[in-house]
C-alpha positions in Angstrom: -4.4 -13.1 1.8 -1.9 -15.3 -0.1 -0.9 -14.0 -3.4 1.1 -17.1 -4.2 0.6 -20.7 -3.1 3.0 -23.4 -4.4 2.2 -26.9 -3.3 4.4 -29.9 -4.2 5.7 -28.0 -7.3 8.0 -30.0 -9.6 9.7 -29.3 -12.9 11.3 -32.0 -15.0 13.2 -31.1 -18.2 13.3 -33.9 -20.8 16.2 -33.5 -23.2 16.1 -36.3 -25.8 15.2 -38.8 -23.1 17.5 -37.5 -20.4 15.4 -36.2 -17.6 16.6 -33.5 -15.2 14.6 -32.6 -12.0 15.0 -28.9 -11.8 12.4 -28.6 -9.0 11.1 -31.2 -6.5 8.3 -31.0 -4.0 8.5 -27.2 -3.5 6.0 -25.9 -0.9 5.5 -22.3 0.2 3.0 -19.4 0.5 3.7 -15.7 -0.1 1.2 -13.2 1.5 0.2 -9.9 0.0 2.7 -7.2 0.8 5.6 -9.6 1.7 9.1 -9.1 0.5 10.7 -12.6 0.0 14.2 -13.4 -1.3 14.8 -16.7 -3.0 18.4 -17.8 -2.8 20.5 -20.6 -4.0 23.7 -21.4 -5.9 23.8 -21.8 -9.7 21.7 -24.8 -10.6 19.6 -24.8 -7.4 16.4 -24.2 -9.3 15.8 -20.5 -8.4 15.6 -19.3 -12.0 13.3 -22.2 -12.9 11.1 -21.3 -10.0 10.9 -17.6 -11.0 9.9 -18.6 -14.6 7.1 -20.7 -13.2 5.9 -18.1 -10.6 6.0 -15.4 -13.3 4.0 -17.6 -15.8 6.9 -17.7 -18.2 7.1 -21.5 -18.0 4.9 -24.4 -17.0 5.4 -26.8 -14.1 5.4 -30.6 -14.4 3.7 -31.6 -11.1 2.0 -30.0 -8.1 -0.2 -26.9 -8.0 0.3 -23.2 -8.3 -2.4 -20.8 -7.1 -2.1 -17.0 -7.9 -4.5 -14.7 -6.1 -6.5 -17.7 -5.0 -7.0 -19.3 -8.3 -5.3 -22.4 -9.8 -3.1 -21.3 -12.7 -4.5 -24.3 -14.7 -7.9 -22.7 -14.6 -6.8 -19.7 -16.7 -6.7 -19.7 -20.5 -3.7 -18.3 -22.4 -5.3 -14.9 -23.0 -6.0 -14.6 -19.2 -2.4 -15.7 -18.4 -1.0 -13.0 -20.7 -3.3 -10.4 -19.0 -2.1 -11.5 -15.6 1.6 -11.2 -16.6 1.0 -7.7 -18.0 -1.4 -6.3 -15.3 -0.7 -8.2 -12.1 3.0 -8.9 -12.4 6.0 -6.6 -12.9 9.5 -7.9 -13.9 12.9 -6.5 -13.3 15.8 -8.4 -15.0 19.6 -8.3 -14.6 20.0 -7.1 -18.2 17.6 -4.1 -17.9 16.0 -4.8 -21.4 15.5 -1.1 -22.2 15.1 0.5 -25.7 18.3 2.4 -25.9 17.1 5.2 -28.2 13.8 5.8 -26.3 13.5 8.2 -23.4 13.1 7.1 -19.9 9.4 8.1 -20.0 8.7 6.1 -23.2 10.5 3.0 -21.8 8.3 3.2 -18.7 5.2 3.5 -20.8 5.7 0.3 -22.7 3.6 -2.1 -20.5 0.7 0.4 -20.8 0.5 -0.3 -24.5 -0.9 -3.8 -23.7 -3.0 -2.8 -20.7 -6.6 -1.9 -20.3 -5.8 1.6 -19.0 -7.0 4.6 -21.1 -4.4 6.1 -23.3 -5.0 9.6 -21.9 -3.7 8.3 -18.5 -0.5 6.8 -19.7 1.6 9.9 -19.4 0.7 10.6 -15.8 1.1 6.9 -14.8 4.5 6.7 -16.3 5.6 10.0 -14.8 4.4 8.8 -11.3 6.5 5.6 -11.7 9.6 7.5 -12.7 9.2 9.8 -9.7 8.7 6.8 -7.4 12.3 5.6 -8.3 13.8 9.1 -8.0 14.6 9.6 -11.7 12.4 12.6 -12.5 15.6 14.6 -13.4 16.3 12.0 -16.2 12.7 11.8 -17.5 13.4 12.9 -21.0 16.9 11.4 -21.4 17.4 8.5 -23.7 18.2 5.2 -22.0 21.6 5.0 -23.6 22.6 8.1 -21.8 22.1 6.6 -18.3 24.4 4.8 -15.9 23.8 1.1 -15.1 22.1 2.0 -11.8 19.9 4.5 -13.5 18.9 2.0 -16.2 17.9 -0.5 -13.5 15.8 2.2 -11.8 14.0 2.7 -15.1 13.4 -1.0 -15.3 11.9 -0.9 -11.8 9.6 2.0 -12.8 8.5 0.1 -15.9 7.7 -2.9 -13.7 5.7 -0.6 -11.4 3.7 1.4 -13.9 0.7 -1.0 -14.1 0.5 -1.1 -10.3 1.1 -4.9 -10.2 0.3 -7.3 -7.4 3.8 -8.8 -7.5 7.2 -7.4 -8.6 9.6 -10.2 -9.6 13.2 -9.0 -9.4 15.7 -11.4 -11.0 19.3 -10.7 -9.8 18.5 -6.9 -10.1 21.9 -5.9 -8.7 24.0 -8.5 -10.7 25.3 -6.0 -13.3 25.9 -3.1 -11.0 28.7 -1.9 -8.8 28.1 -2.1 -5.0 27.0 1.5 -4.6 24.5 1.4 -7.5 23.3 -2.1 -6.4 22.6 -0.9 -2.9 20.6 2.1 -4.3 18.6 -0.3 -6.4 17.8 -2.8 -3.7 16.8 0.1 -1.4 14.4 1.4 -4.0 12.8 -2.1 -4.3 12.5 -2.2 -0.5 10.9 1.2 -0.4 8.3 0.2 -3.0 7.5 -2.8 -0.7 7.4 -0.9 2.6 5.7 2.3 1.5 3.6 1.3 -1.4 2.8 -2.2 -0.3 3.9 -4.1 -3.4 4.6 -7.8 -2.9 8.2 -8.4 -4.0 10.0 -11.7 -4.9 13.7 -11.2 -5.2 16.0 -13.8 -6.8 19.5 -13.4 -5.7 22.7 -15.3 -4.8 24.0 -12.4 -2.6 23.3 -12.7 1.2 23.8 -8.9 1.6 21.0 -8.2 -1.0 18.7 -10.9 0.4 18.9 -9.3 3.9 16.7 -6.4 2.6 13.8 -8.9 2.4 11.7 -10.0 5.4 12.1 -13.7 4.6 14.6 -15.9 2.8 13.7 -19.1 1.0 16.9 -21.1 0.2 16.9 -23.7 -2.6 19.3 -26.6 -3.0 19.2 -29.1 -5.8 15.6 -28.1 -6.7 14.2 -28.3 -3.1 13.4 -25.9 -0.4 16.3 -26.2 2.1 15.1 -23.5 4.5 12.4 -20.8 4.8 13.3 -18.3 7.5 12.6 -14.9 8.7 15.3 -12.3 8.4 16.2 -11.3 12.0 18.6 -8.4 11.3 16.9 -7.0 8.3 18.7 -4.2 6.4 16.4 -1.1 6.3 17.2 1.9 4.1 17.0 5.2 5.9 17.9 7.9 3.4 16.5 9.5 0.3 17.6 8.6 -3.3 20.9 9.9 -4.5 20.1 12.1 -7.5 
């Protein structure tokens, strides 16, 4: 089953009459349970593509199907529900509430979900355990290291059990050791829990944790290849 189908996708920005083609004739499918990295230099269109796939921006031409249905057939309320319940987002900047605990930060998406309130605590705890941060459960976000903050962001993305996790340069603000730990957690969520993962990165090392790499250049798909020597994590989380 394809979770995502992009056909002839295009995006044109019009700035006071000056038109810029950010994406042109983009084609690809992503199956349920795949781990795909989207790579490209600055200005290649990868951030624009993420915004469109994550329903944070609209496209200009082509079609985008999510879970078999054309995005144009959803109303705004349904799109908001899909973003909250079917998609999880991990950003480079963490976007945590500094004075809230790890547990409360992870609970945030549940406030807008259809899950019963009496289940929120257990769902959030399970997500925190999944990223190996149970020993930090009641610490405030401001007390955490950068790597720990990103793990909280991953737990928050995970808490609604989404169909797809979008990770936008998740290691970009981290040192190499913390970055490696974060990408290994993302890979583990894909391999052991079956979450579809779309990773935006400019780092070849990070992309090689995925099964497949889509490379963009000047808004077009330059290549779409399987990762032959995939990096596989083989150890438990460092507490």
